[in-house]
N, C-alpha and C positions, 0 to 999 in steps of 0.2 A: 391488408392493403398496404403493407410495407413494400418499399422498393428494393429490398435486399434479397429478393428471391429471383431465381432464373425464370424467364418467361419466353415464349415463342409462339408463332402461328396465331397471331391475333391482330385485330385492327389497331391502328395507332391512336384513333380518337373517336369518341362518341359523346353526345350531349343530350340531355333531357331537360328541356326548358318548359315552364308553365305558360308563358305568354308570348305573343308574336313580337312584342317590342324587344324582348331579350334575344329572340331568334334573329331578328333583323340586324342586331349588332354583331351577333356571334358568327353568322354565316360568312360575311365578307372576310373576317379575320381567319377563319378556317381555310378559306380558299387561298389567302396569302401564305398560310403555313404549308400549303401543298396537300391539304386533306379534302375529302369530298364533302360538299355542303349537305348531302343527303344524310350524313351521320348526325346532323343536328335534328333531333326528334322533338315533337310536341308531347308534352307530358312531363310531370315532375319526378320526384324520388320514387314514388310508388310504381310508376310506369317503368322506371329503370330497374327496380327489383324484379318486376314481373318479366321483363325482357331478358335480363341477364341470367335468370334462373334456367333458361332453356338455350342460351347461347353464350359463347365465350365473351368475357368482358374485354374491353379495349385496354391499351397501355395507359391512356389518359382518359379519364371519365369526368365530365362536368355534369352536376346534377342540381336541380332547382329545389330548394327546401320551402318555397313560399307557401305551398299548400299542405305542408306537413304539420300536424298537430303536436307531435313529439319528435323533433328532429334527431335527438340523440338516440332514441330507440330505433328510429327508422334507419339511421346510419349503421347501427349494429346489425340490423337485418340486411342491409346492403353488403356488409362485410362477409356475410354468409354465402353470398352468391358471386362475389368478385374473385377473379383469378388472383393468385399471389403476384405481387409486383405492381398492381394497378395503382396509379397515382390519381387521387380523387380531389377535384376542386368543387367546393360547394358554393352555391349562389343563393342569396336570401334577401329579405327586406327588413329583418330584425337587427337593429343596431344595438347589440348587447355584448359588452366585453366578456362577460361570464360565458355566454353561449359560444363566442369565438374561441375562448380558451378550451372549453369542453370539447368542441369539435376538433381542434388540433390534437388534443389528448387522445381522442378516439381514433386517430390515424388519418384525418383529413389533411391534405397538403396546404390548402388555402381556402379562405372564405371571402367571397366577393359580395359587396353590398350593392343592391339595385338602387337607382338605375345604372345599368352597365354602360361603360364607355369602351370604344375600340382599343385605346391605349392600355386601359386596365386589363382587358381580356387578353390582349397580346402578351403583355408582360407575364401574366400568370401562366399562359400556355408555354411560353419559352422557358420559364423556370421549371415547369413540370416536365418538359421534354428533356431538359438537362439532367434532372433528377432521375428520370427513368433510364437514361442512357448511361449514367455513371456506373452502376453496378456491373454492366457488361464488360467494361474494361478490366474489372477486378476479378471476374470469374475465371480467367485463364491463369491465375496465380497458383502458387504452390498450395498443396493441401494444408489446411490450417491445423494447428495443434488442437487436440481435444482431450479433456480429462473427464472421465466418468467416475463418479463417487457414489457409493451406496452407504446409507446410514442404517445400522441395525441395532435395536435395543435388546439387551439381555432379558429384560422383563418389561411388561406393560407399565407405563407411567414413569419410566426413567428419564424421559425427556428427549428421546431420539427425534421425534418430529419437530420439536422446538429447535434442536441443533440443525436439522436438515433445512428447515425454512430460513433460519438465520444465515447459514452458509450460502444458500442460493441468493439471498438478498445481498450479502457482502460481495459475492462474485459480480453481480449485475450492477450494483450501485457504486461501491467503493473502487472496484477494479475495472468497471465498464466492460465486462465480458458478456457476450450473449449467452444466456443461461436458460436451461430447461429444468423445471422441477417436476418430477414424476412421482405422484403420491399413489402408491400401490395398495393402500388400505381402501379398497373399493367401497366398503360399506360405511366405515367410520373414520375416514381420513379427515385430517384437520388442516391440510396444507392451504386450501382455499380460504377456510375460515380464519386462519391466522392472518392472511393477507387481506381480509375483509372483502372477499370476492365470492361470487356465485360459481360453484364448480362446473356447471354446464353438463353436457352429455358426451363430451369428447371421449373420455376413457371408456365408458360403457359402449359407445358406438364402435370403438376400436376393438374391444373384446368380442363384440357380436359379429363384426365384419372385418377380420384381419386383412382380407384382400384389398380393402379400400385404403389402407395406410400407405400414404406417399407424401411428398412434399406439400401438395395442395391440401391434403387432409390435415396435416400438422398445422398449417397456417390458419385453417378455419376452426379447428377443434380446440386449440390451446387458448387459454385466457391470459391476457396481458396484465401483469402487475406493474410493470414500468417499461421503459424503452428497451431494456436489455433482459427482462425476465418474463418468461411465459410458463404457465403452469397447466398441467394436465392431471385432473383428479375427478372424483365422482362421489356421489352420495346415493349409491344403489339401494333400492328397497331391501329391507331386512328379509322380506319374503322371497327375494330372488337370489338363490345361491350362485356362487361364482362357477360358471361352466366354461372352462377354457383349458387348452393344453399348454398355454403360456406362449404360443407363437406370436400373438399380438404384441406382447411385451418386448420380445426380441426385435420385432420389426420396428417398434417405436424407438428403441435404443439405436437401431441402425440409422433411422431418419434423423435422430437428434445429432448423431455424429457429423452429418452433412450440414446441418442447419445451425448448430450452436458450437461454442467453444467449451462450454462446461455443461455436464449433465449431473443433476443431483437426484438420486433415487431414495425416497423414503420407503424403506423395505421392511415390512413387518416380518417377524420371525416365521410365521406360518407360510408366508409366500416364499421365503428362502428354502423351507423344507419341501414345499410342493413343486417349486420351479427352480431347482439349483442352477439351471443353465442361464438364469438371469445375471449371474456373475461372470459369464464367459468373457465378456469384453470390458469389465469394470477394472479401473486402474487402482482405486483406493477403496478400502472398506473401513468405515469408522464404526467401531463397536462401542456403544454407549452403555454404561452401567452405573449402578449405585454401589456404594461400599457396604453391601449387605451380604449375608450368608447365601441367600438365594441368587443374588447377583454374581457372586463368586462362582457358585456351582455352574450357572448357565454361561458365564464368560468362559470357563474352562471348556465346556462343550462346544461353544461357538468357535473359539479359537482353534480347537482341535479339528473341527470340521473344515474351517477355512484353510488350515495348513494342508489338508489332504485334497480338497476340492477346488481351491482357488489360490494355488501357489503363485500365480502370476501377479496377484494383487497385493499391494502394500497394505498392511493392517495397522490401524491406529486405535489405541484404547483410550477412551475418554471417560473419566469419572465425573459424573454430573451430580448436581445437588449435594455437594459435599459440605457438611456442617463444619464450622470452625471448632466446635467443642468435640466431646467424645462421641464417636459414632458406633454403629453396630460392629464394624470391623475397622481396624486401623489400616492406613494405606500400606504400611510395610507388610502386614499379615495378608492383605489382599494380593499384593504383588507376589508374595511367596507362594500363595495358593495357585495363581495362574502362571507362575514361573516366567514372568516378564514384567517389565516396567510399565506403569501407567504413563502415557505420553502427555496427556493434558488433564488438568483438574479444573472444573468449573464450579465455583462456590455456589452455595445455596442462597438464593435471593428472592424471597417470596414477594417483596414489594416491587421489585423490577418486573417480575412475571405478571403481577396484577396490573401494573402500569401499561405493559405491552398489550394486554387483553383489552383494557379500557380504550386504548388508542386505536385498536385494530391494526397493529403493526407487528412485525417480527420482533423478537427479543432484542437483537442487536440494534435494530433501527430505533427502538424506543428508549434504549438504555446504553448510549454510547460511552458514558463516563463510568459505568459499573465495572467491577473487577470481572464479573462473569462475562460481560460483553468483550472485555479485553482478551480473555482466554479463548473465546470463540474466534476473534479476529486472528489470533496467533495460529489457531487450527486451520483457518481458511488460507492463510499465507503458506502454511506447510503443504496443503493440498495442491495449491497452484504450483508450488515448486516441483511437484512430481513430473510436470510436463517438461521440465528442463533436463533432468538427469535420470528420471525413472525411479528415484528413491525419495522417500519422505524425509524432509529436512525439518527436524524438530526446532521450533522457534523458542529461543530462550530469552531471558530478560525478566519481564514482570512476572512470568510464571514461577520463578524461583521462590518469590515471597509467598505465593499461594501454595506451592508445594510444601513449604515448611509449615505453613499454617495447618495444612491437612494432616501432616504427620504429628503435629504437636499433641493433638488430643489422644491419638492411639498410643503414642510412645511416651506419655508423660511420666509413667512410673518406670523409669529407666532401671534396668537390672532385673526386673521381675519377669518371670516367664508368662507369656500370653496364654490364657486359657484356650483361646481359639487355635493357638499354635499346636495344641495336642490333637487337633482334628486333621486327618488326612483327607483333603477335599476330593482327591481323585478316587478315593475308595467310596465316596458318597455317590459317585456317578452311576454304577450299575443299579438296576432296578431291584428293589425289595431287599437285597442282601447287603446294603450299605452298613458299615460298621460305625458305631457311635464311639465317642471318646470314653476314656475311663471316668466312671462316675465320681463326682466330688465326694 
């Protein structure tokens, strides 16, 4: 029910009131506004849902909540049948500040308390008309910038989803950029769970019916996390295998480019293998890894694949969950094996992760003062910078101290030859015939 979407071919106004007293106040005002009094209907919110499910919704909709037992739930049901761009004004008889705030948070433009007065109704309708008309003057502007980012983990559990949800939150809250988060782990995705939301059926419906995907579908199917962040995810039954050629995902990305400034894709490795065309229009690929032997092996494989199949996309390597002490592989050895530098290092912080889970918030939202959160903010700033010149600008500053801390453990014994340095990671890649290092 946001007014930021294009709309056309609809009535300007309709109302659904529960009692004659409210209708008697409303009808003269609608006539003064130049609208037909017949658009003021008898019946409350339930009648509005039933009527709009078979007809186009108006530009401005006034609904009566007086007979609704659960107004918030019914408003969400109304959103399912409303056209994008509908400005909704609610009317009720419950004088409750908490209800008022919850209704505004759900997308309602205003809440009027009964008994209605002509001046009160007129002011609300004039403001709604101005809000509905405002986006039309901006629609003819230049094409907005859009940056699409895919986050891929080298292994399960490296924290790719944590980084993806954190970046999406940063774009939407700190930078005030309309952002879409697409969680493509259809069966076990944690995007909605991290944001303390119900995933809904939007993504599974898109997969089952790709032909339905358009701007209206996006508006109805995506779950709002805040004013600038919408998420599309699923919790498909384990007994239901993924049956798709991937066309739905490409269409979703296309619609996101028109509706948002930023797209964040939480992309599992298996989806990358099965649907490589997902990266056709991605601007940035963030490869998340841990400093482990398995992480190094799979980072080499992923980076090699991206170099051949996604040359157009900028690649950022992020080392996540990096311990301050001695790890399985030092940073310098890891970088030597993948033949490139690690762009960002995110320190290991189990307390911060637990705090975020308890609060039902993303990592960066719950831990703004942590070093790990600072590293993620630097990463987000670099991704946004790609929209300016097409290249990733590595953010320096606080990251230098973290980088030194990461190197300290692995390179403490200066002058000694690293045992892992004897391994040729690239020779490990072929199946079965990988050579081991010289026995100790």
